[in-house]
Structures are given as C-alpha cells and as structure tokens.
C-alpha positions, 0 to 999 in steps of 0.5 A: 353601506357604501353605494347602497341605494336606500329609500326612506319615507317620512324623511322630512323630520324625526326618525326619517331625517336622522336615518337619511343623515346616518345612511348618507354619512356612511356612503349610501345613496339616499332618496328622501321621500315625504310630502314636506318638500322644503324639508327633504330638499334641505336635508338632501342638500346637507348630505350632498354638501358633506360629500354624500349622495342624496335626492329628494322626491315629494311623495305621498305614500297613500298614493301608489303611483307616487310610491312607484315613482320613488322606486323608479327614480331610485332605479334610474339614478342609483341603479336599483333599490337595496334598502327600503325603510317604510317610516312614514306614519301618522297618529293624530287625532287621538280620539276614543272610538265612540267619537272617532272621525271616520275620515281620520281613520281612513287617513291613518290606514291609508298612510300606516298600512297601505303606504307600507304595502305600496312600498313593498309592492313597488320594491319587490320586483326590483329586489327579486330581480337583483337577488335580494334586498332589505325592507324595514318597517317602523312598527310599534309596541302599540301593535300589541298593547291597546291604548286609549284614543289610539285605536286607529294607530294600534290597529295599523301597527298590528297590521304592518307587523303581520304584513312583515311576517307575510313578506318574510314567509313569501320572499325570505327564500328569495333574498328579501330581508323583512324586518320590523323595528319597534323603537319605543317612544322617540323624541319626535314631533309625534310625541308633542301631539301625544303629550298635548292630547293628555290621553293614556299613559304615554301622554304623561311621559316627559321629553327626557323619557324618549330616546333620540331619533339618532338611536333609531337611525343607528339601529336601522343601519344595523338592521340593514346588515347581516348582523341582524339576520337572526331577526328576519321576519320578526319585530326588533324591539329597541326597548330590549337591552340585548338589542341595544347592546348589539347595536352598540347603543350601550 
C-alpha cells in the first residue's frame, strides 16, 4: 500500500476510521471523507503524527459536487486515486413499511445508493486514465435477506451489490477492480441504533457477538490487493471462514 492514494468515505468512525488508520499505517496516502469534520481532522492528525500521510475533507456523499471535490483533491495532492472505499452508509430510522417516513427513505437512498454511484462516477475517469484502480463498496447480508423495519436499508444494499456487478462488467477489462464487502455485524454505532430499536433478530445480538471494525479494515486491505482477484465483481462475505483464513484473521 506504500504511496497508494486511498479515499475512504464515512471515515469519521467505525469501519471507515479503522480503515483509514490501517491504510495510513501501511504507507498509503489517505483522504478521509465524512460530514463530521472534527472527527476526521483528529484521525488525519493522528495518522500524520505517526509518520503517515492523511488529509480530511468535509464531504456529504449525497451531494455529487462534494464527492467530485474529494476526487479532485486526491488528484491534486496525491497524484490520483488508486483505491476508493465507498463506506458511508445509514440505516436509521428502523420503521415498518406501513409507517415508513418518506423523507427518511429519500435520505437512505441518497446516501447508500446515490453516494456510491457518485463515488464511482467521479473516480472512474481518473482510474481509467491511469490504467486502473480499485473500488470497494461496503455491502450487507441485508441485500439478500429481508429484515423487518429495514426495507430502505435492505433495498439500498441490494442496489449497490448489483451496481458493483455492473461496474465490473463495464470496466473490469479496463483495469478497474470492483468488489463488495459484506462484513456481517460489526461493533459500530450502527449496532447501538439497531439494538435500541428492538426490531428483528439483529437487535437481540449482544455487543460481543459483533466483529471489531479492525477485522473489516484488514479485509479491505486484502481486497485492495491482487490476492483477492478471484473475487472481482463479486460480494466478499466476511462471515465465510475461508475468507477469514485468506485475510489472516483466523
């Protein structure tokens, strides 16, 4: 990962923050993107203090111009975009369809689906001009397993799983590596929201049942390299013991 240019959305906490720290520790040049400016400034400063290279940029992935600005900044400061990790996502509120809030549905689709598309659309021209790159999107088992109260989230993750397949079909031959990571349940703030809702079986899980975000970060590094080429265009499920072995988690 030395000197690779990496953009991570939703980098203020959880998976995104862990990934930023991991890539930064491995010598990558990291651009942290999130709406929470204070948090990403702090993490970027931490990476730089440890001898790494990191920048932070306030970014709402639901706004294409802000996503494009992130790509432009990476190009200007790092010389390009080698790896894009579409991590930003939302789930709250948990609501059954009969009571679903229209504005909440709009927000989830804007962030979870259009935000991923915006990242792909902005990064592709640079990656293709450079001969290739890697785009990894955080997916979910919810894409294929319907869960009560999660209609917006399940639908959004199903959409990005298919979007990844489209990206691979169109650009795989041009050196663009497209993958989805389905991490399973991860010990992040989202799980606290799910727990509080008391809806569907996921809310009954204990904190100890979730994997640490550092496991996901390790997997993202593995997916960004050639060792994961057998999975291009596919969904990598971290629940799969064989994947965990390949990553080195067990």
